[in-house]
PDBQT receptor file of N, H, CA, C and O in Angstrom, charges set to zero:
ATOM      1  N   MET A   1      13.086  -6.990  -2.028  1.00  0.00    +0.000 N 
ATOM      2  CA  MET A   1      12.500  -5.947  -1.108  1.00  0.00    +0.000 C 
ATOM      3  C   MET A   1      11.939  -5.040  -2.153  1.00  0.00    +0.000 C 
ATOM      4  O   MET A   1      12.881  -4.316  -2.476  1.00  0.00    +0.000 OA
ATOM      5  N   ASN A   2      10.778  -4.678  -2.913  1.00  0.00    +0.000 N 
ATOM      6  H   ASN A   2      10.013  -5.266  -2.650  1.00  0.00    +0.000 HD
ATOM      7  CA  ASN A   2      10.779  -4.395  -3.859  1.00  0.00    +0.000 C 
ATOM      8  C   ASN A   2       9.961  -2.479  -3.242  1.00  0.00    +0.000 C 
ATOM      9  O   ASN A   2       9.438  -2.205  -2.161  1.00  0.00    +0.000 OA
ATOM     10  N   GLU A   3      10.143  -1.771  -4.195  1.00  0.00    +0.000 N 
ATOM     11  H   GLU A   3      10.568  -1.993  -5.072  1.00  0.00    +0.000 HD
ATOM     12  CA  GLU A   3       9.770  -0.460  -3.559  1.00  0.00    +0.000 C 
ATOM     13  C   GLU A   3       8.354  -0.358  -2.932  1.00  0.00    +0.000 C 
ATOM     14  O   GLU A   3       8.304   0.369  -1.940  1.00  0.00    +0.000 OA
ATOM     15  N   PHE A   4       7.225  -0.930  -3.308  1.00  0.00    +0.000 N 
ATOM     16  H   PHE A   4       7.266  -1.521  -4.114  1.00  0.00    +0.000 HD
ATOM     17  CA  PHE A   4       6.380  -1.117  -2.679  1.00  0.00    +0.000 C 
ATOM     18  C   PHE A   4       6.277  -1.293  -1.272  1.00  0.00    +0.000 C 
ATOM     19  O   PHE A   4       5.718  -0.466  -0.551  1.00  0.00    +0.000 OA
ATOM     20  N   ASP A   5       6.878  -2.502  -0.796  1.00  0.00    +0.000 N 
ATOM     21  H   ASP A   5       7.332  -3.173  -1.382  1.00  0.00    +0.000 HD
ATOM     22  CA  ASP A   5       7.876  -3.393   0.341  1.00  0.00    +0.000 C 
ATOM     23  C   ASP A   5       8.006  -1.968   0.859  1.00  0.00    +0.000 C 
ATOM     24  O   ASP A   5       7.195  -1.481   1.647  1.00  0.00    +0.000 OA
ATOM     25  N   ILE A   6       9.161  -1.264   0.336  1.00  0.00    +0.000 N 
ATOM     26  H   ILE A   6       9.820  -1.659  -0.304  1.00  0.00    +0.000 HD
ATOM     27  CA  ILE A   6      10.144  -0.306   1.462  1.00  0.00    +0.000 C 
ATOM     28  C   ILE A   6       8.949   0.906   1.844  1.00  0.00    +0.000 C 
ATOM     29  O   ILE A   6       9.242   1.504   2.879  1.00  0.00    +0.000 OA
ATOM     30  N   GLU A   7       8.027   1.238   1.378  1.00  0.00    +0.000 N 
ATOM     31  H   GLU A   7       7.789   0.753   0.537  1.00  0.00    +0.000 HD
ATOM     32  CA  GLU A   7       7.251   1.938   1.208  1.00  0.00    +0.000 C 
ATOM     33  C   GLU A   7       5.857   1.976   2.319  1.00  0.00    +0.000 C 
ATOM     34  O   GLU A   7       5.123   2.816   2.839  1.00  0.00    +0.000 OA
ATOM     35  N   ILE A   8       6.049   0.430   2.289  1.00  0.00    +0.000 N 
ATOM     36  H   ILE A   8       6.645  -0.252   1.867  1.00  0.00    +0.000 HD
ATOM     37  CA  ILE A   8       4.368  -0.229   3.313  1.00  0.00    +0.000 C 
ATOM     38  C   ILE A   8       5.449   0.044   4.614  1.00  0.00    +0.000 C 
ATOM     39  O   ILE A   8       5.240   0.868   5.505  1.00  0.00    +0.000 OA
ATOM     40  N   TYR A   9       6.306  -0.586   4.544  1.00  0.00    +0.000 N 
ATOM     41  H   TYR A   9       6.475  -1.256   3.820  1.00  0.00    +0.000 HD
ATOM     42  CA  TYR A   9       7.707  -0.441   6.022  1.00  0.00    +0.000 C 
ATOM     43  C   TYR A   9       7.656   0.596   6.707  1.00  0.00    +0.000 C 
ATOM     44  O   TYR A   9       7.586   0.667   7.934  1.00  0.00    +0.000 OA
ATOM     45  N   ARG A  10       7.702   1.762   5.658  1.00  0.00    +0.000 N 
ATOM     46  H   ARG A  10       7.760   1.705   4.662  1.00  0.00    +0.000 HD
ATOM     47  CA  ARG A  10       7.882   3.257   5.890  1.00  0.00    +0.000 C 
ATOM     48  C   ARG A  10       6.815   3.794   6.213  1.00  0.00    +0.000 C 
ATOM     49  O   ARG A  10       7.027   4.608   7.112  1.00  0.00    +0.000 OA
ATOM     50  N   PHE A  11       5.202   3.716   5.768  1.00  0.00    +0.000 N 
ATOM     51  H   PHE A  11       5.030   3.055   5.037  1.00  0.00    +0.000 HD
ATOM     52  CA  PHE A  11       4.199   4.401   6.167  1.00  0.00    +0.000 C 
ATOM     53  C   PHE A  11       4.316   3.303   7.371  1.00  0.00    +0.000 C 
ATOM     54  O   PHE A  11       4.741   3.984   8.304  1.00  0.00    +0.000 OA
ATOM     55  N   MET A  12       4.167   1.997   7.834  1.00  0.00    +0.000 N 
ATOM     56  H   MET A  12       3.822   1.443   7.076  1.00  0.00    +0.000 HD
ATOM     57  CA  MET A  12       3.904   1.226   9.423  1.00  0.00    +0.000 C 
ATOM     58  C   MET A  12       4.473   1.645  10.078  1.00  0.00    +0.000 C 
ATOM     59  O   MET A  12       4.165   1.575  11.267  1.00  0.00    +0.000 OA
ATOM     60  N   LEU A  13       5.546   2.271   9.688  1.00  0.00    +0.000 N 
ATOM     61  H   LEU A  13       5.796   2.327   8.722  1.00  0.00    +0.000 HD
ATOM     62  CA  LEU A  13       6.656   2.437  10.849  1.00  0.00    +0.000 C 
ATOM     63  C   LEU A  13       6.114   4.031  11.736  1.00  0.00    +0.000 C 
ATOM     64  O   LEU A  13       6.304   4.294  12.923  1.00  0.00    +0.000 OA
ATOM     65  N   ASP A  14       5.553   4.719  10.901  1.00  0.00    +0.000 N 
ATOM     66  H   ASP A  14       5.398   4.505   9.937  1.00  0.00    +0.000 HD
ATOM     67  CA  ASP A  14       4.773   6.093  10.996  1.00  0.00    +0.000 C 
ATOM     68  C   ASP A  14       3.475   6.257  11.510  1.00  0.00    +0.000 C 
ATOM     69  O   ASP A  14       3.081   7.263  12.100  1.00  0.00    +0.000 OA
ATOM     70  N   CYS A  15       2.725   5.099  11.239  1.00  0.00    +0.000 N 
ATOM     71  H   CYS A  15       3.045   4.282  10.760  1.00  0.00    +0.000 HD
ATOM     72  CA  CYS A  15       2.106   5.207  11.701  1.00  0.00    +0.000 C 
ATOM     73  C   CYS A  15       1.871   4.668  13.536  1.00  0.00    +0.000 C 
ATOM     74  O   CYS A  15       1.174   5.208  14.395  1.00  0.00    +0.000 OA
ATOM     75  N   SER A  16       2.690   3.515  13.633  1.00  0.00    +0.000 N 
ATOM     76  H   SER A  16       3.255   3.076  12.934  1.00  0.00    +0.000 HD
ATOM     77  CA  SER A  16       2.875   3.282  14.890  1.00  0.00    +0.000 C 
ATOM     78  C   SER A  16       3.529   3.949  15.937  1.00  0.00    +0.000 C 
ATOM     79  O   SER A  16       3.254   3.736  17.118  1.00  0.00    +0.000 OA
ATOM     80  N   ALA A  17       4.776   5.112  15.389  1.00  0.00    +0.000 N 
ATOM     81  H   ALA A  17       5.000   5.285  14.430  1.00  0.00    +0.000 HD
ATOM     82  CA  ALA A  17       5.119   5.980  15.675  1.00  0.00    +0.000 C 
ATOM     83  C   ALA A  17       3.615   7.395  16.819  1.00  0.00    +0.000 C 
ATOM     84  O   ALA A  17       3.532   7.794  17.980  1.00  0.00    +0.000 OA
ATOM     85  N   ASN A  18       2.778   7.609  15.486  1.00  0.00    +0.000 N 
ATOM     86  H   ASN A  18       2.846   7.285  14.543  1.00  0.00    +0.000 HD
ATOM     87  CA  ASN A  18       1.806   8.668  16.051  1.00  0.00    +0.000 C 
ATOM     88  C   ASN A  18       0.503   7.484  16.559  1.00  0.00    +0.000 C 
ATOM     89  O   ASN A  18      -0.716   7.553  16.398  1.00  0.00    +0.000 OA
ATOM     90  N   GLY A  19       1.542   6.195  17.362  1.00  0.00    +0.000 N 
ATOM     91  H   GLY A  19       2.532   6.139  17.493  1.00  0.00    +0.000 HD
ATOM     92  CA  GLY A  19       0.166   5.342  18.130  1.00  0.00    +0.000 C 
ATOM     93  C   GLY A  19      -1.113   4.864  17.508  1.00  0.00    +0.000 C 
ATOM     94  O   GLY A  19      -2.133   5.204  18.108  1.00  0.00    +0.000 OA
ATOM     95  N   LEU A  20      -1.252   4.182  16.484  1.00  0.00    +0.000 N 
ATOM     96  H   LEU A  20      -0.424   3.905  15.996  1.00  0.00    +0.000 HD
ATOM     97  CA  LEU A  20      -2.249   4.049  16.357  1.00  0.00    +0.000 C 
ATOM     98  C   LEU A  20      -2.235   2.079  16.892  1.00  0.00    +0.000 C 
ATOM     99  O   LEU A  20      -1.270   1.342  17.094  1.00  0.00    +0.000 OA
ATOM    100  N   SER A  21      -3.254   1.884  16.942  1.00  0.00    +0.000 N 
ATOM    101  H   SER A  21      -4.038   2.483  16.778  1.00  0.00    +0.000 HD
ATOM    102  CA  SER A  21      -3.649   0.629  17.601  1.00  0.00    +0.000 C 
ATOM    103  C   SER A  21      -3.685  -0.541  17.062  1.00  0.00    +0.000 C 
ATOM    104  O   SER A  21      -4.555  -0.643  16.198  1.00  0.00    +0.000 OA
ATOM    105  N   VAL A  22      -2.913  -1.686  17.295  1.00  0.00    +0.000 N 
ATOM    106  H   VAL A  22      -2.206  -1.603  17.997  1.00  0.00    +0.000 HD
ATOM    107  CA  VAL A  22      -2.482  -3.267  16.913  1.00  0.00    +0.000 C 
ATOM    108  C   VAL A  22      -3.313  -3.068  15.539  1.00  0.00    +0.000 C 
ATOM    109  O   VAL A  22      -2.762  -2.872  14.456  1.00  0.00    +0.000 OA
ATOM    110  N   LYS A  23      -4.489  -3.132  15.695  1.00  0.00    +0.000 N 
ATOM    111  H   LYS A  23      -4.937  -3.291  16.575  1.00  0.00    +0.000 HD
ATOM    112  CA  LYS A  23      -5.766  -4.011  15.600  1.00  0.00    +0.000 C 
ATOM    113  C   LYS A  23      -5.836  -2.994  14.105  1.00  0.00    +0.000 C 
ATOM    114  O   LYS A  23      -6.386  -3.342  13.060  1.00  0.00    +0.000 OA
ATOM    115  N   THR A  24      -5.243  -1.894  14.305  1.00  0.00    +0.000 N 
ATOM    116  H   THR A  24      -4.796  -1.612  15.154  1.00  0.00    +0.000 HD
ATOM    117  CA  THR A  24      -5.609  -0.704  12.839  1.00  0.00    +0.000 C 
ATOM    118  C   THR A  24      -4.512  -0.565  12.211  1.00  0.00    +0.000 C 
ATOM    119  O   THR A  24      -4.741   0.124  11.217  1.00  0.00    +0.000 OA
ATOM    120  N   LEU A  25      -2.422  -1.134  12.322  1.00  0.00    +0.000 N 
ATOM    121  H   LEU A  25      -2.236  -1.693  13.129  1.00  0.00    +0.000 HD
ATOM    122  CA  LEU A  25      -2.047  -0.861  12.143  1.00  0.00    +0.000 C 
ATOM    123  C   LEU A  25      -1.531  -2.589  11.519  1.00  0.00    +0.000 C 
ATOM    124  O   LEU A  25      -0.463  -2.835  10.959  1.00  0.00    +0.000 OA
ATOM    125  N   LYS A  26      -2.863  -3.786  11.889  1.00  0.00    +0.000 N 
ATOM    126  H   LYS A  26      -3.731  -3.587  12.344  1.00  0.00    +0.000 HD
ATOM    127  CA  LYS A  26      -2.948  -4.408  10.514  1.00  0.00    +0.000 C 
ATOM    128  C   LYS A  26      -3.248  -4.547   9.572  1.00  0.00    +0.000 C 
ATOM    129  O   LYS A  26      -2.901  -5.367   8.722  1.00  0.00    +0.000 OA
ATOM    130  N   SER A  27      -4.164  -3.520   9.566  1.00  0.00    +0.000 N 
ATOM    131  H   SER A  27      -4.446  -2.854  10.256  1.00  0.00    +0.000 HD
ATOM    132  CA  SER A  27      -5.738  -3.427   8.707  1.00  0.00    +0.000 C 
ATOM    133  C   SER A  27      -5.458  -3.036   7.643  1.00  0.00    +0.000 C 
ATOM    134  O   SER A  27      -5.726  -3.497   6.534  1.00  0.00    +0.000 OA
ATOM    135  N   TYR A  28      -4.544  -1.604   8.134  1.00  0.00    +0.000 N 
ATOM    136  H   TYR A  28      -4.326  -1.230   9.036  1.00  0.00    +0.000 HD
ATOM    137  CA  TYR A  28      -3.768  -1.048   6.857  1.00  0.00    +0.000 C 
ATOM    138  C   TYR A  28      -3.087  -1.667   6.342  1.00  0.00    +0.000 C 
ATOM    139  O   TYR A  28      -3.374  -1.797   5.152  1.00  0.00    +0.000 OA
ATOM    140  N   GLU A  29      -1.638  -2.526   6.883  1.00  0.00    +0.000 N 
ATOM    141  H   GLU A  29      -1.404  -2.420   7.849  1.00  0.00    +0.000 HD
ATOM    142  CA  GLU A  29      -1.031  -3.370   5.924  1.00  0.00    +0.000 C 
ATOM    143  C   GLU A  29      -1.685  -4.243   5.428  1.00  0.00    +0.000 C 
ATOM    144  O   GLU A  29      -1.220  -4.800   4.434  1.00  0.00    +0.000 OA
ATOM    145  N   GLN A  30      -2.732  -4.575   5.851  1.00  0.00    +0.000 N 
ATOM    146  H   GLN A  30      -3.110  -4.123   6.658  1.00  0.00    +0.000 HD
ATOM    147  CA  GLN A  30      -3.173  -5.638   5.127  1.00  0.00    +0.000 C 
ATOM    148  C   GLN A  30      -4.535  -4.795   3.656  1.00  0.00    +0.000 C 
ATOM    149  O   GLN A  30      -5.509  -5.454   3.292  1.00  0.00    +0.000 OA
ATOM    150  N   THR A  31      -4.401  -4.125   3.388  1.00  0.00    +0.000 N 
ATOM    151  H   THR A  31      -3.610  -3.589   3.684  1.00  0.00    +0.000 HD
ATOM    152  CA  THR A  31      -5.484  -3.363   2.680  1.00  0.00    +0.000 C 
ATOM    153  C   THR A  31      -4.461  -2.979   1.912  1.00  0.00    +0.000 C 
ATOM    154  O   THR A  31      -4.760  -3.483   0.829  1.00  0.00    +0.000 OA
ATOM    155  N   ILE A  32      -3.003  -2.168   1.697  1.00  0.00    +0.000 N 
ATOM    156  H   ILE A  32      -2.760  -1.758   2.576  1.00  0.00    +0.000 HD
ATOM    157  CA  ILE A  32      -1.930  -1.642   0.837  1.00  0.00    +0.000 C 
ATOM    158  C   ILE A  32      -1.429  -3.065   0.423  1.00  0.00    +0.000 C 
ATOM    159  O   ILE A  32      -1.238  -3.370  -0.754  1.00  0.00    +0.000 OA
ATOM    160  N   ARG A  33      -1.282  -3.690   1.200  1.00  0.00    +0.000 N 
ATOM    161  H   ARG A  33      -1.437  -3.442   2.156  1.00  0.00    +0.000 HD
ATOM    162  CA  ARG A  33      -0.400  -4.750   0.564  1.00  0.00    +0.000 C 
ATOM    163  C   ARG A  33      -1.554  -5.853  -0.169  1.00  0.00    +0.000 C 
ATOM    164  O   ARG A  33      -1.223  -7.011  -0.423  1.00  0.00    +0.000 OA
ATOM    165  N   LEU A  34      -2.844  -5.361  -0.443  1.00  0.00    +0.000 N 
ATOM    166  H   LEU A  34      -3.114  -4.420  -0.237  1.00  0.00    +0.000 HD
ATOM    167  CA  LEU A  34      -3.971  -6.231  -1.103  1.00  0.00    +0.000 C 
ATOM    168  C   LEU A  34      -4.062  -5.327  -2.454  1.00  0.00    +0.000 C 
ATOM    169  O   LEU A  34      -4.262  -5.792  -3.576  1.00  0.00    +0.000 OA
ATOM    170  N   PHE A  35      -3.882  -3.981  -2.148  1.00  0.00    +0.000 N 
ATOM    171  H   PHE A  35      -3.719  -3.604  -1.237  1.00  0.00    +0.000 HD
ATOM    172  CA  PHE A  35      -4.008  -2.976  -3.159  1.00  0.00    +0.000 C 
ATOM    173  C   PHE A  35      -2.633  -3.150  -4.088  1.00  0.00    +0.000 C 
ATOM    174  O   PHE A  35      -2.809  -3.319  -5.294  1.00  0.00    +0.000 OA
ATOM    175  N   ALA A  36      -1.311  -3.115  -3.586  1.00  0.00    +0.000 N 
ATOM    176  H   ALA A  36      -1.168  -2.977  -2.606  1.00  0.00    +0.000 HD
ATOM    177  CA  ALA A  36      -0.414  -3.358  -4.009  1.00  0.00    +0.000 C 
ATOM    178  C   ALA A  36      -0.404  -4.531  -4.932  1.00  0.00    +0.000 C 
ATOM    179  O   ALA A  36      -0.169  -4.295  -6.118  1.00  0.00    +0.000 OA
ATOM    180  N   LYS A  37      -0.654  -5.912  -4.513  1.00  0.00    +0.000 N 
ATOM    181  H   LYS A  37      -0.845  -6.104  -3.551  1.00  0.00    +0.000 HD
ATOM    182  CA  LYS A  37      -1.210  -6.695  -5.080  1.00  0.00    +0.000 C 
ATOM    183  C   LYS A  37      -1.421  -7.112  -6.497  1.00  0.00    +0.000 C 
ATOM    184  O   LYS A  37      -0.909  -7.804  -7.377  1.00  0.00    +0.000 OA
ATOM    185  N   TRP A  38      -2.928  -5.961  -6.149  1.00  0.00    +0.000 N 
ATOM    186  H   TRP A  38      -3.344  -5.399  -5.434  1.00  0.00    +0.000 HD
ATOM    187  CA  TRP A  38      -3.333  -6.274  -7.480  1.00  0.00    +0.000 C 
ATOM    188  C   TRP A  38      -3.076  -5.309  -8.567  1.00  0.00    +0.000 C 
ATOM    189  O   TRP A  38      -2.993  -5.670  -9.741  1.00  0.00    +0.000 OA
ATOM    190  N   ILE A  39      -2.970  -4.292  -8.248  1.00  0.00    +0.000 N 
ATOM    191  H   ILE A  39      -3.036  -3.999  -7.294  1.00  0.00    +0.000 HD
ATOM    192  CA  ILE A  39      -2.319  -2.961  -8.793  1.00  0.00    +0.000 C 
ATOM    193  C   ILE A  39      -0.818  -4.119  -9.783  1.00  0.00    +0.000 C 
ATOM    194  O   ILE A  39      -0.624  -4.147 -10.999  1.00  0.00    +0.000 OA
ATOM    195  N   PHE A  40      -0.247  -4.692  -8.977  1.00  0.00    +0.000 N 
ATOM    196  H   PHE A  40      -0.404  -4.669  -7.990  1.00  0.00    +0.000 HD
ATOM    197  CA  PHE A  40       0.735  -5.601 -10.293  1.00  0.00    +0.000 C 
ATOM    198  C   PHE A  40       0.456  -6.533 -11.141  1.00  0.00    +0.000 C 
ATOM    199  O   PHE A  40       1.147  -6.838 -12.113  1.00  0.00    +0.000 OA
ATOM    200  N   VAL A  41      -0.847  -7.159 -10.720  1.00  0.00    +0.000 N 
ATOM    201  H   VAL A  41      -1.409  -6.912  -9.930  1.00  0.00    +0.000 HD
ATOM    202  CA  VAL A  41      -1.309  -8.045 -11.494  1.00  0.00    +0.000 C 
ATOM    203  C   VAL A  41      -2.147  -7.521 -11.984  1.00  0.00    +0.000 C 
ATOM    204  O   VAL A  41      -2.866  -8.467 -12.306  1.00  0.00    +0.000 OA
ATOM    205  N   GLU A  42      -2.797  -6.346 -12.417  1.00  0.00    +0.000 N 
ATOM    206  H   GLU A  42      -2.214  -5.577 -12.156  1.00  0.00    +0.000 HD
ATOM    207  CA  GLU A  42      -3.771  -5.960 -13.242  1.00  0.00    +0.000 C 
ATOM    208  C   GLU A  42      -2.708  -4.938 -14.370  1.00  0.00    +0.000 C 
ATOM    209  O   GLU A  42      -2.896  -5.154 -15.567  1.00  0.00    +0.000 OA
ATOM    210  N   PHE A  43      -1.660  -3.892 -14.012  1.00  0.00    +0.000 N 
ATOM    211  H   PHE A  43      -1.508  -3.716 -13.040  1.00  0.00    +0.000 HD
ATOM    212  CA  PHE A  43      -0.612  -2.954 -14.440  1.00  0.00    +0.000 C 
ATOM    213  C   PHE A  43       0.800  -3.021 -14.640  1.00  0.00    +0.000 C 
ATOM    214  O   PHE A  43       1.670  -2.240 -15.026  1.00  0.00    +0.000 OA
ATOM    215  N   GLU A  44       0.735  -4.439 -14.178  1.00  0.00    +0.000 N 
ATOM    216  H   GLU A  44       0.029  -5.073 -13.864  1.00  0.00    +0.000 HD
ATOM    217  CA  GLU A  44       2.361  -4.575 -14.283  1.00  0.00    +0.000 C 
ATOM    218  C   GLU A  44       3.395  -3.420 -13.349  1.00  0.00    +0.000 C 
ATOM    219  O   GLU A  44       4.622  -3.343 -13.419  1.00  0.00    +0.000 OA
ATOM    220  N   ILE A  45       2.508  -2.622 -12.522  1.00  0.00    +0.000 N 
ATOM    221  H   ILE A  45       1.512  -2.684 -12.466  1.00  0.00    +0.000 HD
ATOM    222  CA  ILE A  45       3.213  -1.889 -12.133  1.00  0.00    +0.000 C 
ATOM    223  C   ILE A  45       3.532  -1.971 -10.265  1.00  0.00    +0.000 C 
ATOM    224  O   ILE A  45       2.672  -1.707  -9.425  1.00  0.00    +0.000 OA
ATOM    225  N   ASP A  46       4.968  -2.398  -9.954  1.00  0.00    +0.000 N 
ATOM    226  H   ASP A  46       5.666  -2.612 -10.637  1.00  0.00    +0.000 HD
ATOM    227  CA  ASP A  46       5.401  -2.939  -8.892  1.00  0.00    +0.000 C 
ATOM    228  C   ASP A  46       6.567  -1.762  -8.089  1.00  0.00    +0.000 C 
ATOM    229  O   ASP A  46       7.495  -2.056  -7.335  1.00  0.00    +0.000 OA
ATOM    230  N   SER A  47       6.117  -0.311  -8.580  1.00  0.00    +0.000 N 
ATOM    231  H   SER A  47       5.364  -0.072  -9.193  1.00  0.00    +0.000 HD
ATOM    232  CA  SER A  47       5.989   0.700  -7.828  1.00  0.00    +0.000 C 
ATOM    233  C   SER A  47       4.891   2.290  -7.596  1.00  0.00    +0.000 C 
ATOM    234  O   SER A  47       4.157   2.990  -8.293  1.00  0.00    +0.000 OA
ATOM    235  N   PRO A  48       5.373   2.236  -6.187  1.00  0.00    +0.000 N 
ATOM    236  CA  PRO A  48       4.795   3.367  -5.941  1.00  0.00    +0.000 C 
ATOM    237  C   PRO A  48       4.180   4.581  -6.665  1.00  0.00    +0.000 C 
ATOM    238  O   PRO A  48       3.052   5.072  -6.675  1.00  0.00    +0.000 OA
ATOM    239  N   ARG A  49       5.528   4.924  -7.359  1.00  0.00    +0.000 N 
ATOM    240  H   ARG A  49       6.445   4.525  -7.351  1.00  0.00    +0.000 HD
ATOM    241  CA  ARG A  49       6.286   6.450  -7.862  1.00  0.00    +0.000 C 
ATOM    242  C   ARG A  49       4.716   6.254  -8.939  1.00  0.00    +0.000 C 
ATOM    243  O   ARG A  49       3.929   7.199  -8.989  1.00  0.00    +0.000 OA
ATOM    244  N   LEU A  50       4.454   5.051  -9.669  1.00  0.00    +0.000 N 
ATOM    245  H   LEU A  50       5.093   4.283  -9.629  1.00  0.00    +0.000 HD
ATOM    246  CA  LEU A  50       4.858   4.868 -11.159  1.00  0.00    +0.000 C 
ATOM    247  C   LEU A  50       2.404   4.521 -10.851  1.00  0.00    +0.000 C 
ATOM    248  O   LEU A  50       1.573   3.966 -11.570  1.00  0.00    +0.000 OA
ATOM    249  N   VAL A  51       2.306   5.136  -9.655  1.00  0.00    +0.000 N 
ATOM    250  H   VAL A  51       2.980   5.587  -9.070  1.00  0.00    +0.000 HD
ATOM    251  CA  VAL A  51       0.669   5.371  -9.574  1.00  0.00    +0.000 C 
ATOM    252  C   VAL A  51       0.653   6.116  -9.727  1.00  0.00    +0.000 C 
ATOM    253  O   VAL A  51       1.358   7.063  -9.378  1.00  0.00    +0.000 OA
ATOM    254  N   LYS A  52      -0.480   5.977 -10.550  1.00  0.00    +0.000 N 
ATOM    255  H   LYS A  52      -1.052   5.208 -10.834  1.00  0.00    +0.000 HD
ATOM    256  CA  LYS A  52      -1.429   7.012 -11.268  1.00  0.00    +0.000 C 
ATOM    257  C   LYS A  52      -2.707   6.971 -10.623  1.00  0.00    +0.000 C 
ATOM    258  O   LYS A  52      -3.014   6.032  -9.889  1.00  0.00    +0.000 OA
ATOM    259  N   ALA A  53      -3.746   8.290 -10.938  1.00  0.00    +0.000 N 
ATOM    260  H   ALA A  53      -3.497   9.053 -11.534  1.00  0.00    +0.000 HD
ATOM    261  CA  ALA A  53      -5.145   8.864 -10.536  1.00  0.00    +0.000 C 
ATOM    262  C   ALA A  53      -5.460   7.606 -11.029  1.00  0.00    +0.000 C 
ATOM    263  O   ALA A  53      -5.395   6.620 -10.295  1.00  0.00    +0.000 OA
ATOM    264  N   GLU A  54      -5.903   7.509 -12.564  1.00  0.00    +0.000 N 
ATOM    265  H   GLU A  54      -5.957   8.310 -13.160  1.00  0.00    +0.000 HD
ATOM    266  CA  GLU A  54      -6.470   6.926 -13.203  1.00  0.00    +0.000 C 
ATOM    267  C   GLU A  54      -6.719   5.249 -12.262  1.00  0.00    +0.000 C 
ATOM    268  O   GLU A  54      -7.785   4.785 -11.858  1.00  0.00    +0.000 OA
ATOM    269  N   HIS A  55      -5.262   4.633 -12.137  1.00  0.00    +0.000 N 
ATOM    270  H   HIS A  55      -4.396   5.011 -12.465  1.00  0.00    +0.000 HD
ATOM    271  CA  HIS A  55      -4.944   3.196 -11.123  1.00  0.00    +0.000 C 
ATOM    272  C   HIS A  55      -5.975   2.975 -10.256  1.00  0.00    +0.000 C 
ATOM    273  O   HIS A  55      -6.706   1.989 -10.155  1.00  0.00    +0.000 OA
ATOM    274  N   LEU A  56      -5.946   4.432  -9.382  1.00  0.00    +0.000 N 
ATOM    275  H   LEU A  56      -5.352   5.233  -9.465  1.00  0.00    +0.000 HD
ATOM    276  CA  LEU A  56      -7.386   4.207  -8.305  1.00  0.00    +0.000 C 
ATOM    277  C   LEU A  56      -8.310   4.239  -8.184  1.00  0.00    +0.000 C 
ATOM    278  O   LEU A  56      -9.036   3.861  -7.264  1.00  0.00    +0.000 OA
ATOM    279  N   GLY A  57      -8.562   4.894  -9.477  1.00  0.00    +0.000 N 
ATOM    280  H   GLY A  57      -7.971   5.201 -10.223  1.00  0.00    +0.000 HD
ATOM    281  CA  GLY A  57     -10.337   5.279  -9.948  1.00  0.00    +0.000 C 
ATOM    282  C   GLY A  57     -10.247   3.779 -10.646  1.00  0.00    +0.000 C 
ATOM    283  O   GLY A  57     -11.384   3.639 -11.099  1.00  0.00    +0.000 OA
ATOM    284  N   SER A  58      -9.616   2.771 -10.922  1.00  0.00    +0.000 N 
ATOM    285  H   SER A  58      -8.693   2.885 -10.554  1.00  0.00    +0.000 HD
ATOM    286  CA  SER A  58      -9.877   1.219 -11.339  1.00  0.00    +0.000 C 
ATOM    287  C   SER A  58     -10.461   0.543 -10.429  1.00  0.00    +0.000 C 
ATOM    288  O   SER A  58     -11.474  -0.154 -10.382  1.00  0.00    +0.000 OA
ATOM    289  N   TYR A  59      -9.522   0.915  -9.583  1.00  0.00    +0.000 N 
ATOM    290  H   TYR A  59      -8.699   1.482  -9.621  1.00  0.00    +0.000 HD
ATOM    291  CA  TYR A  59      -9.951   0.169  -7.831  1.00  0.00    +0.000 C 
ATOM    292  C   TYR A  59     -10.637   0.197  -7.290  1.00  0.00    +0.000 C 
ATOM    293  O   TYR A  59     -11.068  -0.795  -6.701  1.00  0.00    +0.000 OA
ATOM    294  N   MET A  60     -11.163   1.484  -7.187  1.00  0.00    +0.000 N 
ATOM    295  H   MET A  60     -10.813   2.290  -7.665  1.00  0.00    +0.000 HD
ATOM    296  CA  MET A  60     -12.463   1.580  -6.105  1.00  0.00    +0.000 C 
ATOM    297  C   MET A  60     -13.914   1.740  -7.333  1.00  0.00    +0.000 C 
ATOM    298  O   MET A  60     -14.117   2.223  -8.448  1.00  0.00    +0.000 OA
ATOM    299  N   PRO A  61     -14.763   0.893  -6.124  1.00  0.00    +0.000 N 
ATOM    300  CA  PRO A  61     -15.344   1.514  -7.151  1.00  0.00    +0.000 C 
ATOM    301  C   PRO A  61     -16.514   2.348  -7.008  1.00  0.00    +0.000 C 
ATOM    302  O   PRO A  61     -17.006   2.896  -7.994  1.00  0.00    +0.000 OA
TER     303      PRO A  61
């Protein structure tokens, strides 16, 4: 389990504790995992702590 996995798990626990629907939880998790995969492929970043605004700008059109 890498840092992204741990932080995604924590985020999902928080969202679940806040009563978000199962459909919303699945959507959030899928979106975040796709981003984590993309950022690793594009920049070899495997920690959310290393993500910068420039990376986010590259991901979002």
